[in-house]
TIRO-2110 file (N, C-alpha, C; in Angstrom, 1 decimal):
// TIRO-2110
-4.0, -5.3, 9.3, N, 1, A
-4.1, -4.4, 8.1, CA, 1, A
-4.6, -3.1, 8.5, C, 1, A
-4.1, -2.0, 7.9, N, 2, A
-4.6, -0.7, 8.0, CA, 2, A
-5.4, -0.3, 6.8, C, 2, A
-6.6, 0.2, 7.1, N, 3, A
-7.6, 0.6, 6.1, CA, 3, A
-7.8, 2.1, 6.3, C, 3, A
-7.4, 2.9, 5.2, N, 4, A
-7.7, 4.3, 5.2, CA, 4, A
-9.0, 4.6, 4.4, C, 4, A
-9.9, 5.3, 5.0, N, 5, A
-11.1, 5.6, 4.3, CA, 5, A
-11.5, 7.1, 4.4, C, 5, A
-11.9, 7.7, 3.3, N, 6, A
-12.3, 9.1, 3.4, CA, 6, A
-13.9, 9.2, 3.2, C, 6, A
-14.5, 10.0, 4.1, N, 7, A
-15.9, 10.1, 4.1, CA, 7, A
-16.4, 11.6, 4.2, C, 7, A
-16.2, 12.3, 3.1, N, 8, A
-16.7, 13.7, 3.1, CA, 8, A
-18.2, 13.7, 3.2, C, 8, A
-18.8, 14.7, 3.8, N, 9, A
-20.3, 14.9, 3.8, CA, 9, A
-20.7, 16.3, 3.7, C, 9, A
-21.0, 16.7, 2.5, N, 10, A
-21.4, 18.1, 2.3, CA, 10, A
-22.5, 18.3, 1.2, C, 10, A
-22.9, 17.2, 0.5, N, 11, A
-24.0, 17.3, -0.4, CA, 11, A
-24.7, 15.9, -0.4, C, 11, A
-25.8, 15.8, -1.2, N, 12, A
-26.5, 14.5, -1.2, CA, 12, A
-25.6, 13.4, -1.6, C, 12, A
-24.8, 13.6, -2.6, N, 13, A
-24.0, 12.5, -3.1, CA, 13, A
-23.0, 12.0, -2.0, C, 13, A
-22.3, 12.9, -1.4, N, 14, A
-21.3, 12.5, -0.4, CA, 14, A
-22.0, 12.0, 0.9, C, 14, A
-23.1, 12.6, 1.2, N, 15, A
-23.8, 12.0, 2.4, CA, 15, A
-24.2, 10.6, 2.2, C, 15, A
-24.7, 10.3, 1.0, N, 16, A
-25.1, 8.9, 0.7, CA, 16, A
-23.9, 8.0, 0.7, C, 16, A
-22.9, 8.3, -0.1, N, 17, A
-21.8, 7.3, -0.2, CA, 17, A
-21.0, 7.2, 1.1, C, 17, A
-21.0, 8.2, 1.9, N, 18, A
-20.3, 8.1, 3.2, CA, 18, A
-21.1, 7.3, 4.2, C, 18, A
-22.4, 7.5, 4.1, N, 19, A
-23.3, 6.7, 5.0, CA, 19, A
-23.2, 5.2, 4.6, C, 19, A
-23.2, 4.9, 3.3, N, 20, A
-23.1, 3.5, 2.9, CA, 20, A
-21.7, 2.9, 3.0, C, 20, A
-20.7, 3.7, 3.4, N, 21, A
-19.4, 3.2, 3.7, CA, 21, A
-19.3, 2.6, 5.1, C, 21, A
-20.3, 2.9, 5.9, N, 22, A
-20.3, 2.4, 7.3, CA, 22, A
-20.2, 0.9, 7.4, C, 22, A
-20.9, 0.1, 6.6, N, 23, A
-20.7, -1.3, 6.7, CA, 23, A
-19.3, -1.8, 6.5, C, 23, A
-18.6, -1.1, 5.6, N, 24, A
-17.2, -1.4, 5.4, CA, 24, A
-16.4, -1.1, 6.6, C, 24, A
-16.6, 0.0, 7.2, N, 25, A
-15.9, 0.4, 8.5, CA, 25, A
-16.1, -0.7, 9.5, C, 25, A
-17.4, -1.1, 9.7, N, 26, A
-17.8, -2.0, 10.8, CA, 26, A
-17.2, -3.4, 10.5, C, 26, A
-17.2, -3.8, 9.2, N, 27, A
-16.7, -5.1, 8.8, CA, 27, A
-15.2, -5.2, 9.1, C, 27, A
-14.5, -4.1, 8.7, N, 28, A
-13.0, -4.0, 9.0, CA, 28, A
-12.7, -4.1, 10.5, C, 28, A
-13.4, -3.4, 11.3, N, 29, A
-13.2, -3.4, 12.7, CA, 29, A
-13.5, -4.8, 13.3, C, 29, A
-14.5, -5.4, 12.8, N, 30, A
-14.9, -6.7, 13.4, CA, 30, A
-13.9, -7.8, 13.1, C, 30, A
-13.1, -7.5, 12.0, N, 31, A
-12.0, -8.5, 11.7, CA, 31, A
-10.7, -8.1, 12.3, C, 31, A
-10.7, -7.1, 13.1, N, 32, A
-9.5, -6.7, 13.8, CA, 32, A
-8.6, -5.7, 13.1, C, 32, A
-9.0, -5.2, 12.0, N, 33, A
-8.2, -4.3, 11.2, CA, 33, A
-8.2, -2.9, 11.8, C, 33, A
-7.2, -2.1, 11.6, N, 34, A
-7.1, -0.7, 12.1, CA, 34, A
-7.7, 0.2, 11.0, C, 34, A
-8.8, 0.9, 11.4, N, 35, A
-9.5, 1.8, 10.4, CA, 35, A
-9.1, 3.2, 10.7, C, 35, A
-8.6, 3.9, 9.7, N, 36, A
-8.3, 5.3, 9.7, CA, 36, A
-9.4, 6.0, 9.0, C, 36, A
-10.4, 6.5, 9.7, N, 37, A
-11.6, 7.0, 9.2, CA, 37, A
-11.7, 8.5, 9.2, C, 37, A
-11.4, 9.1, 8.0, N, 38, A
-11.4, 10.5, 7.9, CA, 38, A
-12.8, 11.0, 7.4, C, 38, A
-13.5, 11.5, 8.4, N, 39, A
-14.9, 11.9, 8.1, CA, 39, A
-15.0, 13.4, 8.1, C, 39, A
-15.9, 13.9, 7.2, N, 40, A
-16.2, 15.3, 7.1, CA, 40, A
-15.0, 16.2, 6.9, C, 40, A
-14.8, 17.2, 7.8, N, 41, A
-13.7, 18.1, 7.7, CA, 41, A
-12.3, 17.4, 7.7, C, 41, A
-12.2, 16.2, 8.3, N, 42, A
-10.9, 15.5, 8.3, CA, 42, A
-10.6, 14.9, 6.9, C, 42, A
-11.5, 14.9, 6.0, N, 43, A
-11.3, 14.3, 4.7, CA, 43, A
-10.7, 15.5, 3.8, C, 43, A
-9.5, 15.9, 4.2, N, 44, A
-8.8, 17.0, 3.5, CA, 44, A
-7.4, 16.6, 3.1, C, 44, A
-6.8, 17.3, 2.2, N, 45, A
-5.6, 16.9, 1.6, CA, 45, A
-4.5, 16.7, 2.6, C, 45, A
-4.3, 17.6, 3.6, N, 46, A
-3.3, 17.5, 4.6, CA, 46, A
-3.4, 16.2, 5.4, C, 46, A
-4.6, 15.9, 5.8, N, 47, A
-4.8, 14.7, 6.6, CA, 47, A
-4.6, 13.5, 5.8, C, 47, A
-5.1, 13.5, 4.6, N, 48, A
-4.9, 12.3, 3.7, CA, 48, A
-3.4, 12.0, 3.4, C, 48, A
-2.7, 13.1, 3.1, N, 49, A
-1.3, 12.9, 2.8, CA, 49, A
-0.5, 12.4, 4.0, C, 49, A
-0.9, 13.0, 5.2, N, 50, A
-0.2, 12.6, 6.4, CA, 50, A
-0.5, 11.1, 6.7, C, 50, A
-1.7, 10.6, 6.6, N, 51, A
-2.0, 9.2, 6.8, CA, 51, A
-1.3, 8.3, 5.8, C, 51, A
-1.3, 8.7, 4.6, N, 52, A
-0.7, 7.9, 3.5, CA, 52, A
0.8, 7.7, 3.8, C, 52, A
1.5, 8.8, 4.3, N, 53, A
2.9, 8.7, 4.6, CA, 53, A
3.2, 8.0, 5.9, C, 53, A
2.5, 8.3, 7.0, N, 54, A
2.8, 7.8, 8.3, CA, 54, A
2.2, 6.5, 8.7, C, 54, A
1.0, 6.2, 8.2, N, 55, A
0.3, 5.0, 8.7, CA, 55, A
0.4, 3.9, 7.7, C, 55, A
0.9, 4.1, 6.5, N, 56, A
1.1, 3.1, 5.5, CA, 56, A
-0.1, 2.1, 5.4, C, 56, A
-1.3, 2.6, 5.1, N, 57, A
-2.4, 1.7, 4.9, CA, 57, A
-2.2, 0.8, 3.7, C, 57, A
-2.6, -0.5, 3.9, N, 58, A
-2.5, -1.4, 2.8, CA, 58, A
-3.6, -1.2, 1.8, C, 58, A
-4.8, -0.8, 2.3, N, 59, A
-6.0, -0.5, 1.4, CA, 59, A
-6.5, 0.9, 1.7, C, 59, A
-6.8, 1.6, 0.6, N, 60, A
-7.4, 2.9, 0.7, CA, 60, A
-8.7, 3.0, 0.0, C, 60, A
-9.7, 3.4, 0.7, N, 61, A
-11.1, 3.5, 0.1, CA, 61, A
-11.5, 5.0, 0.1, C, 61, A
-11.4, 5.6, -1.1, N, 62, A
-11.8, 7.0, -1.3, CA, 62, A
-13.3, 7.1, -1.6, C, 62, A
-14.0, 8.0, -1.0, N, 63, A
-15.4, 8.3, -1.3, CA, 63, A
-15.4, 9.8, -1.6, C, 63, A
-16.0, 10.2, -2.7, N, 64, A
-16.1, 11.7, -3.0, CA, 64, A
-16.2, 11.9, -4.5, C, 64, A
-16.3, 13.2, -4.8, N, 65, A
-16.4, 13.6, -6.2, CA, 65, A
-15.0, 13.4, -6.8, C, 65, A
-15.0, 13.3, -8.1, N, 66, A
-13.7, 13.1, -8.8, CA, 66, A
-13.8, 13.6, -10.2, C, 66, A
-12.6, 13.6, -10.9, N, 67, A
-12.5, 13.8, -12.3, CA, 67, A
-11.5, 12.9, -12.9, C, 67, A
-11.2, 13.0, -14.1, N, 68, A
-10.2, 12.1, -14.7, CA, 68, A
-8.9, 12.1, -14.0, C, 68, A
-8.5, 13.3, -13.5, N, 69, A
-7.2, 13.4, -12.9, CA, 69, A
-7.2, 13.8, -11.4, C, 69, A
-8.3, 13.8, -10.8, N, 70, A
-8.4, 14.3, -9.4, CA, 70, A
-9.4, 13.4, -8.5, C, 70, A
-9.1, 13.4, -7.2, N, 71, A
-10.1, 13.0, -6.2, CA, 71, A
-10.3, 14.1, -5.2, C, 71, A
-11.5, 14.3, -4.7, N, 72, A
-11.8, 15.3, -3.8, CA, 72, A
-12.2, 14.8, -2.5, C, 72, A
-12.1, 15.7, -1.5, N, 73, A
-12.6, 15.3, -0.1, CA, 73, A
-13.7, 16.2, 0.3, C, 73, A
-13.7, 16.7, 1.5, N, 74, A
-14.8, 17.5, 2.1, CA, 74, A
-14.8, 18.8, 1.4, C, 74, A
-16.1, 19.3, 1.1, N, 75, A
-16.3, 20.6, 0.4, CA, 75, A
-15.6, 20.7, -0.9, C, 75, A
-15.3, 19.5, -1.6, N, 76, A
-14.7, 19.5, -2.9, CA, 76, A
-13.3, 19.8, -3.0, C, 76, A
-12.6, 19.8, -1.8, N, 77, A
-11.1, 20.1, -1.8, CA, 77, A
-10.4, 18.9, -2.5, C, 77, A
-9.5, 19.3, -3.5, N, 78, A
-8.7, 18.3, -4.2, CA, 78, A
-7.7, 17.6, -3.2, C, 78, A
-7.8, 16.3, -3.0, N, 79, A
-6.9, 15.7, -2.1, CA, 79, A
-5.8, 14.9, -2.9, C, 79, A
-6.1, 14.5, -4.1, N, 80, A
-5.2, 13.8, -5.0, CA, 80, A
-5.3, 14.4, -6.4, C, 80, A
-4.1, 14.7, -7.0, N, 81, A
-4.1, 15.2, -8.3, CA, 81, A
-3.0, 14.6, -9.1, C, 81, A
-3.2, 14.2, -10.3, N, 82, A
-2.2, 13.6, -11.1, CA, 82, A
-1.0, 14.5, -11.3, C, 82, A
0.2, 14.0, -11.1, N, 83, A
1.3, 14.9, -11.3, CA, 83, A
1.8, 15.6, -10.0, C, 83, A
0.9, 15.5, -8.9, N, 84, A
1.3, 16.2, -7.7, CA, 84, A
1.5, 15.2, -6.5, C, 84, A
0.6, 14.3, -6.3, N, 85, A
0.8, 13.5, -5.1, CA, 85, A
0.4, 12.0, -5.2, C, 85, A
0.1, 11.6, -6.4, N, 86, A
-0.4, 10.2, -6.6, CA, 86, A
0.7, 9.2, -6.2, C, 86, A
2.0, 9.6, -6.1, N, 87, A
3.1, 8.7, -5.7, CA, 87, A
2.9, 8.2, -4.3, C, 87, A
2.1, 8.9, -3.5, N, 88, A
1.8, 8.5, -2.1, CA, 88, A
1.0, 7.3, -2.1, C, 88, A
0.4, 6.8, -3.2, N, 89, A
-0.4, 5.6, -3.2, CA, 89, A
0.5, 4.4, -3.5, C, 89, A
1.8, 4.6, -3.6, N, 90, A
2.7, 3.5, -3.9, CA, 90, A
2.5, 2.4, -2.9, C, 90, A
2.6, 1.1, -3.3, N, 91, A
2.5, -0.1, -2.5, CA, 91, A
1.1, -0.3, -1.9, C, 91, A
0.1, 0.4, -2.4, N, 92, A
-1.2, 0.3, -1.8, CA, 92, A
-2.2, -0.2, -2.8, C, 92, A
-3.3, -0.7, -2.3, N, 93, A
-4.5, -1.1, -3.2, CA, 93, A
-5.6, -0.1, -2.9, C, 93, A
-6.1, 0.5, -4.0, N, 94, A
-7.0, 1.6, -3.9, CA, 94, A
-8.3, 1.2, -4.5, C, 94, A
-9.4, 1.7, -3.8, N, 95, A
-10.7, 1.7, -4.5, CA, 95, A
-11.3, 3.1, -4.3, C, 95, A
-11.6, 3.7, -5.5, N, 96, A
-12.1, 5.0, -5.5, CA, 96, A
-13.6, 5.0, -6.0, C, 96, A
-14.5, 5.3, -5.1, N, 97, A
-15.9, 5.5, -5.4, CA, 97, A
-16.1, 7.0, -5.8, C, 97, A
-15.8, 7.3, -7.0, N, 98, A
-15.8, 8.6, -7.5, CA, 98, A
-16.0, 8.6, -9.0, C, 98, A
-16.3, 9.7, -9.6, N, 99, A
-16.4, 9.8, -11.1, CA, 99, A
-15.1, 9.9, -11.8, C, 99, A
-14.9, 9.0, -12.7, N, 100, A
-13.8, 9.1, -13.8, CA, 100, A
-12.4, 9.0, -13.3, C, 100, A
-12.1, 8.9, -12.1, N, 101, A
-10.7, 9.0, -11.6, CA, 101, A
-9.8, 7.9, -12.1, C, 101, A
-10.4, 6.8, -12.5, N, 102, A
-9.5, 5.7, -13.0, CA, 102, A
-8.9, 6.0, -14.3, C, 102, A
-9.5, 6.9, -15.1, N, 103, A
-9.1, 7.2, -16.4, CA, 103, A
-7.7, 7.7, -16.5, C, 103, A
-7.3, 8.7, -15.7, N, 104, A
-6.0, 9.2, -15.7, CA, 104, A
-5.2, 9.0, -14.4, C, 104, A
-5.9, 9.5, -13.3, N, 105, A
-5.3, 9.4, -12.0, CA, 105, A
-5.0, 7.9, -11.6, C, 105, A
-5.9, 7.0, -11.9, N, 106, A
-5.7, 5.6, -11.6, CA, 106, A
-4.5, 5.0, -12.3, C, 106, A
-4.5, 5.3, -13.6, N, 107, A
-3.4, 4.8, -14.4, CA, 107, A
-2.0, 5.4, -14.0, C, 107, A
-2.0, 6.7, -13.7, N, 108, A
-0.8, 7.3, -13.2, CA, 108, A
-0.3, 6.8, -11.9, C, 108, A
-1.3, 6.5, -11.0, N, 109, A
-1.0, 5.9, -9.7, CA, 109, A
-0.3, 4.6, -9.8, C, 109, A
-0.8, 3.8, -10.7, N, 110, A
-0.1, 2.5, -10.9, CA, 110, A
1.3, 2.6, -11.5, C, 110, A
1.5, 3.6, -12.4, N, 111, A
2.8, 3.8, -12.9, CA, 111, A
3.7, 4.3, -11.8, C, 111, A
3.2, 5.0, -10.8, N, 112, A
4.0, 5.5, -9.7, CA, 112, A
4.1, 4.5, -8.5, C, 112, A
3.6, 3.3, -8.7, N, 113, A
3.9, 2.3, -7.7, CA, 113, A
2.7, 1.7, -7.0, C, 113, A
1.4, 2.2, -7.2, N, 114, A
0.3, 1.6, -6.6, CA, 114, A
0.2, 0.2, -7.0, C, 114, A
-0.2, -0.7, -6.1, N, 115, A
-0.3, -2.1, -6.5, CA, 115, A
-1.5, -2.4, -7.4, C, 115, A
-2.6, -1.7, -7.1, N, 116, A
-3.8, -1.9, -7.9, CA, 116, A
-4.7, -0.7, -7.6, C, 116, A
-5.4, -0.2, -8.6, N, 117, A
-6.3, 0.9, -8.5, CA, 117, A
-7.7, 0.4, -9.1, C, 117, A
-8.7, 0.3, -8.3, N, 118, A
-10.0, -0.1, -8.8, CA, 118, A
-10.9, 1.2, -8.7, C, 118, A
-11.5, 1.5, -9.8, N, 119, A
-12.4, 2.7, -9.9, CA, 119, A
-13.1, 2.8, -11.2, C, 119, A
-13.6, 3.9, -11.5, N, 120, A
-14.5, 4.1, -12.6, CA, 120, A
-13.9, 5.0, -13.7, C, 120, A
-14.0, 4.7, -14.9, N, 121, A
-13.4, 5.5, -16.0, CA, 121, A
-14.4, 6.5, -16.5, C, 121, A
-15.6, 6.4, -16.1, N, 122, A
-16.6, 7.4, -16.5, CA, 122, A
-17.4, 7.8, -15.2, C, 122, A
-18.4, 8.6, -15.3, N, 123, A
-19.1, 9.0, -14.1, CA, 123, A
-19.7, 7.7, -13.3, C, 123, A
-19.6, 7.7, -12.0, N, 124, A
-20.4, 6.8, -11.2, CA, 124, A
-21.8, 7.4, -11.0, C, 124, A
-22.8, 6.6, -11.4, N, 125, A
-24.2, 7.2, -11.3, CA, 125, A
-25.0, 6.3, -10.4, C, 125, A
-25.7, 6.9, -9.4, N, 126, A
-26.6, 6.1, -8.6, CA, 126, A
-27.9, 6.9, -8.5, C, 126, A
-29.0, 6.2, -8.3, N, 127, A
-30.3, 6.8, -8.1, CA, 127, A
-30.7, 6.6, -6.6, C, 127, A
-31.5, 7.5, -6.1, N, 128, A
-32.0, 7.5, -4.8, CA, 128, A
-33.4, 7.9, -4.7, C, 128, A
-34.0, 7.6, -3.6, N, 129, A
-35.4, 8.0, -3.3, CA, 129, A
-35.4, 9.3, -2.6, C, 129, A
-36.1, 10.3, -3.1, N, 130, A
-36.2, 11.6, -2.5, CA, 130, A
-36.8, 11.6, -1.1, C, 130, A
-37.6, 10.6, -0.8, N, 131, A
-38.2, 10.4, 0.5, CA, 131, A
-37.2, 9.9, 1.5, C, 131, A
-36.1, 9.4, 1.1, N, 132, A
-35.1, 8.8, 2.0, CA, 132, A
-33.8, 9.7, 2.1, C, 132, A
-33.9, 10.9, 1.6, N, 133, A
-32.6, 11.6, 1.5, CA, 133, A
-32.0, 11.9, 2.8, C, 133, A
-32.8, 12.0, 3.9, N, 134, A
-32.2, 12.2, 5.2, CA, 134, A
-31.9, 10.9, 5.9, C, 134, A
-32.2, 9.8, 5.3, N, 135, A
-31.9, 8.4, 5.9, CA, 135, A
-31.4, 7.5, 4.8, C, 135, A
-30.2, 7.8, 4.3, N, 136, A
-29.6, 7.1, 3.2, CA, 136, A
-29.6, 5.6, 3.3, C, 136, A
-29.3, 5.1, 4.5, N, 137, A
-29.1, 3.7, 4.7, CA, 137, A
-30.4, 2.9, 4.5, C, 137, A
-31.6, 3.6, 4.6, N, 138, A
-32.9, 3.0, 4.5, CA, 138, A
-33.3, 3.0, 3.0, C, 138, A
-32.6, 3.6, 2.1, N, 139, A
-33.0, 3.8, 0.8, CA, 139, A
-32.6, 2.6, -0.1, C, 139, A
-33.7, 1.8, -0.4, N, 140, A
-33.4, 0.6, -1.2, CA, 140, A
-33.1, 0.9, -2.6, C, 140, A
-33.5, 2.0, -3.1, N, 141, A
-33.1, 2.3, -4.5, CA, 141, A
-31.6, 2.6, -4.6, C, 141, A
-31.1, 3.4, -3.6, N, 142, A
-29.6, 3.6, -3.6, CA, 142, A
-28.9, 2.3, -3.3, C, 142, A
-29.5, 1.4, -2.5, N, 143, A
-28.8, 0.2, -2.2, CA, 143, A
-28.5, -0.7, -3.4, C, 143, A
-29.3, -0.6, -4.4, N, 144, A
-29.1, -1.3, -5.7, CA, 144, A
-27.7, -1.0, -6.3, C, 144, A
-27.2, 0.3, -6.0, N, 145, A
-26.0, 0.7, -6.6, CA, 145, A
-24.8, 0.6, -5.5, C, 145, A
-25.1, 1.0, -4.3, N, 146, A
-24.0, 1.1, -3.3, CA, 146, A
-23.7, -0.2, -2.6, C, 146, A
-24.6, -1.2, -2.6, N, 147, A
-24.2, -2.5, -2.1, CA, 147, A
-23.2, -3.2, -3.1, C, 147, A
-23.5, -3.2, -4.4, N, 148, A
-22.5, -3.7, -5.3, CA, 148, A
-21.1, -3.0, -5.2, C, 148, A
-21.2, -1.7, -5.1, N, 149, A
-19.9, -0.9, -4.9, CA, 149, A
-19.1, -1.4, -3.7, C, 149, A
-19.9, -1.6, -2.6, N, 150, A
-19.2, -2.0, -1.3, CA, 150, A
-18.5, -3.4, -1.4, C, 150, A
-18.9, -4.1, -2.4, N, 151, A
-18.2, -5.5, -2.5, CA, 151, A
-16.7, -5.4, -2.8, C, 151, A
-16.3, -4.3, -3.4, N, 152, A
-14.8, -4.1, -3.6, CA, 152, A
-14.1, -4.0, -2.2, C, 152, A
-14.4, -3.0, -1.4, N, 153, A
-13.6, -3.0, -0.1, CA, 153, A
-13.9, -4.2, 0.8, C, 153, A
-15.2, -4.6, 0.8, N, 154, A
-15.5, -5.8, 1.7, CA, 154, A
-14.7, -7.0, 1.3, C, 154, A
-14.5, -7.2, 0.0, N, 155, A
-13.7, -8.4, -0.4, CA, 155, A
-12.3, -8.2, -0.1, C, 155, A
-11.7, -7.0, -0.2, N, 156, A
-10.3, -6.7, 0.1, CA, 156, A
-10.1, -6.9, 1.6, C, 156, A
-11.0, -6.5, 2.4, N, 157, A
-10.9, -6.7, 3.9, CA, 157, A
-10.8, -8.1, 4.2, C, 157, A
-11.4, -9.0, 3.4, N, 158, A
-11.3, -10.4, 3.7, CA, 158, A
-10.0, -11.0, 3.2, C, 158, A
-9.1, -10.2, 2.6, N, 159, A
-7.9, -10.7, 2.2, CA, 159, A
-7.8, -11.2, 0.7, C, 159, A
-8.9, -10.9, 0.0, N, 160, A
-9.0, -11.3, -1.4, CA, 160, A
-8.2, -10.4, -2.3, C, 160, A
-7.9, -10.9, -3.5, N, 161, A
-7.0, -10.2, -4.4, CA, 161, A
-7.9, -9.0, -5.0, C, 161, A
-7.1, -8.1, -5.6, N, 162, A
-7.8, -6.9, -6.3, CA, 162, A
-8.7, -7.4, -7.4, C, 162, A
-8.3, -8.3, -8.2, N, 163, A
-9.2, -8.8, -9.3, CA, 163, A
-10.4, -9.5, -8.7, C, 163, A
-10.2, -10.3, -7.7, N, 164, A
-11.4, -10.9, -7.1, CA, 164, A
-12.4, -9.9, -6.5, C, 164, A
-11.9, -8.9, -5.9, N, 165, A
-12.7, -7.8, -5.3, CA, 165, A
-13.5, -7.1, -6.4, C, 165, A
-12.8, -6.8, -7.5, N, 166, A
-13.4, -6.2, -8.7, CA, 166, A
-14.5, -7.1, -9.3, C, 166, A
-14.2, -8.4, -9.4, N, 167, A
-15.2, -9.3, -10.0, CA, 167, A
-16.4, -9.4, -9.1, C, 167, A
-16.1, -9.4, -7.8, N, 168, A
-17.2, -9.5, -6.8, CA, 168, A
-18.2, -8.4, -7.0, C, 168, A
-17.7, -7.2, -7.2, N, 169, A
-18.6, -6.0, -7.5, CA, 169, A
-19.3, -6.1, -8.8, C, 169, A
-18.6, -6.5, -9.9, N, 170, A
-19.2, -6.7, -11.2, CA, 170, A
-20.3, -7.7, -11.1, C, 170, A
-20.1, -8.8, -10.4, N, 171, A
-21.1, -9.9, -10.3, CA, 171, A
-22.3, -9.4, -9.5, C, 171, A
-22.1, -8.5, -8.5, N, 172, A
-23.2, -8.0, -7.7, CA, 172, A
-24.1, -7.0, -8.6, C, 172, A
-23.4, -6.2, -9.4, N, 173, A
-24.1, -5.4, -10.3, CA, 173, A
-25.0, -6.2, -11.3, C, 173, A
-24.4, -7.3, -11.8, N, 174, A
-25.1, -8.2, -12.8, CA, 174, A
-26.3, -8.8, -12.1, C, 174, A
-26.1, -9.3, -10.8, N, 175, A
-27.3, -9.9, -10.1, CA, 175, A
-28.4, -8.9, -10.0, C, 175, A
-28.1, -7.7, -9.6, N, 176, A
-29.1, -6.6, -9.5, CA, 176, A
-29.8, -6.4, -10.8, C, 176, A
-29.1, -6.3, -11.9, N, 177, A
-29.7, -6.1, -13.2, CA, 177, A
-30.6, -7.3, -13.5, C, 177, A
-30.1, -8.5, -13.3, N, 178, A
-30.9, -9.7, -13.6, CA, 178, A
-32.2, -9.8, -12.8, C, 178, A
-32.1, -9.4, -11.5, N, 179, A
-33.3, -9.4, -10.7, CA, 179, A
-34.4, -8.4, -11.2, C, 179, A
-33.9, -7.2, -11.6, N, 180, A
-34.9, -6.3, -12.1, CA, 180, A
-35.5, -6.7, -13.4, C, 180, A
-34.7, -7.3, -14.2, N, 181, A
-35.1, -7.8, -15.6, CA, 181, A
-36.2, -8.9, -15.4, C, 181, A
-36.1, -9.7, -14.4, N, 182, A
-37.0, -10.8, -14.3, CA, 182, A
-38.2, -10.5, -13.4, C, 182, A
-38.3, -9.2, -13.0, N, 183, A
-39.5, -8.8, -12.3, CA, 183, A
-40.3, -7.9, -13.2, C, 183, A
-41.5, -7.5, -12.7, N, 184, A
-42.3, -6.5, -13.5, CA, 184, A
-41.6, -5.2, -13.6, C, 184, A
-41.1, -4.8, -14.8, N, 185, A
-40.3, -3.6, -14.9, CA, 185, A
-41.1, -2.3, -15.1, C, 185, A
-40.9, -1.4, -14.1, N, 186, A
-41.5, -0.1, -14.2, CA, 186, A
-40.6, 0.8, -15.0, C, 186, A
-41.1, 2.0, -15.2, N, 187, A
-40.3, 3.0, -15.9, CA, 187, A
-39.1, 3.3, -15.1, C, 187, A
-39.2, 3.4, -13.8, N, 188, A
-38.1, 3.7, -13.0, CA, 188, A
-37.1, 2.6, -13.0, C, 188, A
-37.6, 1.3, -13.0, N, 189, A
-36.7, 0.2, -13.0, CA, 189, A
-35.9, 0.2, -14.3, C, 189, A
-36.5, 0.6, -15.4, N, 190, A
-35.7, 0.7, -16.7, CA, 190, A
-34.5, 1.6, -16.6, C, 190, A
-34.7, 2.7, -16.0, N, 191, A
-33.6, 3.7, -15.8, CA, 191, A
-32.6, 3.1, -14.8, C, 191, A
-33.1, 2.4, -13.8, N, 192, A
-32.2, 1.8, -12.8, CA, 192, A
-31.3, 0.8, -13.5, C, 192, A
-31.9, -0.1, -14.3, N, 193, A
-31.1, -1.1, -15.1, CA, 193, A
-30.0, -0.4, -15.9, C, 193, A
-30.4, 0.6, -16.6, N, 194, A
-29.5, 1.3, -17.5, CA, 194, A
-28.3, 1.8, -16.7, C, 194, A
-28.5, 2.4, -15.6, N, 195, A
-27.4, 3.0, -14.8, CA, 195, A
-26.6, 1.9, -14.1, C, 195, A
-27.2, 0.9, -13.7, N, 196, A
-26.5, -0.3, -13.1, CA, 196, A
-25.5, -0.8, -14.1, C, 196, A
-26.0, -1.0, -15.3, N, 197, A
-25.2, -1.5, -16.4, CA, 197, A
-24.0, -0.6, -16.7, C, 197, A
-24.3, 0.7, -16.7, N, 198, A
-23.3, 1.8, -16.9, CA, 198, A
-22.2, 1.7, -15.8, C, 198, A
-22.6, 1.6, -14.6, N, 199, A
-21.6, 1.5, -13.5, CA, 199, A
-20.8, 0.2, -13.6, C, 199, A
-21.4, -0.9, -13.9, N, 200, A
-20.8, -2.2, -14.1, CA, 200, A
-19.7, -2.1, -15.2, C, 200, A
-20.1, -1.5, -16.3, N, 201, A
-19.3, -1.5, -17.5, CA, 201, A
-18.1, -0.6, -17.2, C, 201, A
-18.2, 0.5, -16.5, N, 202, A
-17.1, 1.5, -16.3, CA, 202, A
-16.3, 1.2, -15.1, C, 202, A
-16.5, 0.2, -14.3, N, 203, A
-15.7, -0.2, -13.2, CA, 203, A
-14.5, -1.0, -13.8, C, 203, A
-13.3, -0.5, -13.4, N, 204, A
-12.0, -1.2, -14.0, CA, 204, A
-11.1, -1.5, -12.8, C, 204, A
-10.2, -2.5, -13.1, N, 205, A
-9.1, -2.8, -12.1, CA, 205, A
-7.8, -2.7, -12.9, C, 205, A
-7.0, -1.7, -12.4, N, 206, A
-5.7, -1.4, -13.0, CA, 206, A
-4.6, -1.9, -12.1, C, 206, A
-3.5, -2.3, -12.7, N, 207, A
-2.3, -2.7, -12.0, CA, 207, A
-2.3, -4.2, -11.8, C, 207, A
-1.8, -4.7, -10.7, N, 208, A
-1.6, -6.1, -10.4, CA, 208, A
-2.9, -6.7, -9.8, C, 208, A
-3.7, -7.4, -10.6, N, 209, A
-4.9, -8.0, -10.2, CA, 209, A
-4.7, -9.1, -9.1, C, 209, A
-3.5, -9.6, -9.0, N, 210, A
-3.3, -10.6, -8.0, CA, 210, A
-2.8, -10.0, -6.6, C, 210, A
-2.7, -8.7, -6.6, N, 211, A
-2.3, -8.0, -5.3, CA, 211, A
-3.3, -8.3, -4.2, C, 211, A
-2.8, -8.6, -3.0, N, 212, A
-3.7, -8.8, -1.8, CA, 212, A
-3.2, -7.9, -0.7, C, 212, A
-4.1, -7.5, 0.2, N, 213, A
-3.7, -6.6, 1.3, CA, 213, A
-2.7, -7.4, 2.2, C, 213, A
END
């Protein structure tokens, strides 16, 4: 299986999500999959379009900022825009860790032939510890959000269906919420619970839920 992943790094958000995508890369490699890892400057529109056309990845994992009709790469460059190039996602299963892209871009991608599009219909929100900003993988606050998110690509890498990958992430969010609810809840924990629930609620799976890589 070919896995295409974008990992821009130019602000706190993209540094965090790109760092937390590393376990996905390592898991895919350990299972013998071919990983097309577009990091930093390589996470640009030209490279993404070229990889989608020539390498025909079965699974695509986008990390970056987004909007209802766009996904961006390094330095905020738009790499996918509704009505311009979402047809390149045809025959692929997509997970977009970005804000709001499932609302319009995801739906349009499915209409243009994407097998499934998993993403968020509203903003993806995560909290982090200011003390760990230079060491994102050590940040246990961020882990509460990014470990559940990772369940989507990790499940797909195992050959599971899009709907199972989606449910795996939803269940991980729910477990995190339950764990916080059953512990002594601080003011910060209350905010964390609220945002975990928000992300869980706004994660959607569009297209063919039975699609497998």
